[in-house]
Residue, then its C-alpha position, 0 to 999 in steps of 0.5 A: m472336476d473330481s472323477l468320483h462325482f461326474t455328471m455324465n449319464q451312465h449307461v445302465k447295463g441290461k437296459h434296452l433302447s427306448f423308441e426316443e433313443r432310436v429316433v436319436i439314432q435315426t436323426r444322428l445317422k441322417d446328419g452323418c454322425s458316426i456310430r461312436a459319436i451316437a454311442r457316446e451321446l446315448s451312453c451305451s456301447p458302439s456295438t449296441i448302436s451297430y446292432e440296432v442299425k442292422r436291426g432297423t435298416v430298411s430298403l427304400y425302393h424308390d431310392k434303391q438304398q438302405r436307411y435306418k428307420a426308428d419305427h422299424g427298429q422298434n417293431v423288430y425289437q418288440i417282435n423279438r421280445r415276444h420270443c424271450g423268456r421261459k415258456s410254460d410247461f402247462l400245455k406240454k404236461a397236460d397228462f400230468i395236470s389231468y392226473v393231479i386234478k383227478h386224484f385231488f378231487e376223487d381221492g382227496w390228495s393234496l397237490d404235494v402228494c399228487a406230485n410226489r406219489s406220481l414220481a414215487i410209483g413211476e407213473f410219470s418221469h421227472h420230465q413229465t411232471v411239475c413241482t408242487r410250487t408250480l402246481y400252486n402257481y397254476v392254481e393262483q393263475g386259474l389255469i387248472a380246475i382246482k381253486n384256492y378255496d378247494l385247498p384246505e390249508k390255504 
């Protein structure tokens, strides 16, 4: 067989385990397979399987032993995924957002003028503001009182 064209599935880097793969792990562990054998079958690293086994292991009170459960591993995974990703600055920078809304409607300033003038006159520091692009994203998402039809160039 030519080594350039093999038919074995390659693990995609950054791909997370699916529930079906967790069920395979549970079944293979119950059958007594090693971590390495399971990793080869699922085409991923043995450390991935090891971490998953630690994540999904539960204590069984009636047996006083620990076993891997796929549904528990999936639940822990989903809980951990909720904490991933960048958090929005919207609530942290509410004073600046109020400043933008006030000057947009009362003084007719554009979002770009609001963002840059607040920095230029020193009313807000760089850490207290968001950039112009973020302000337009907030408008798109409906997070602020300014609507798309309020923007003259949009």
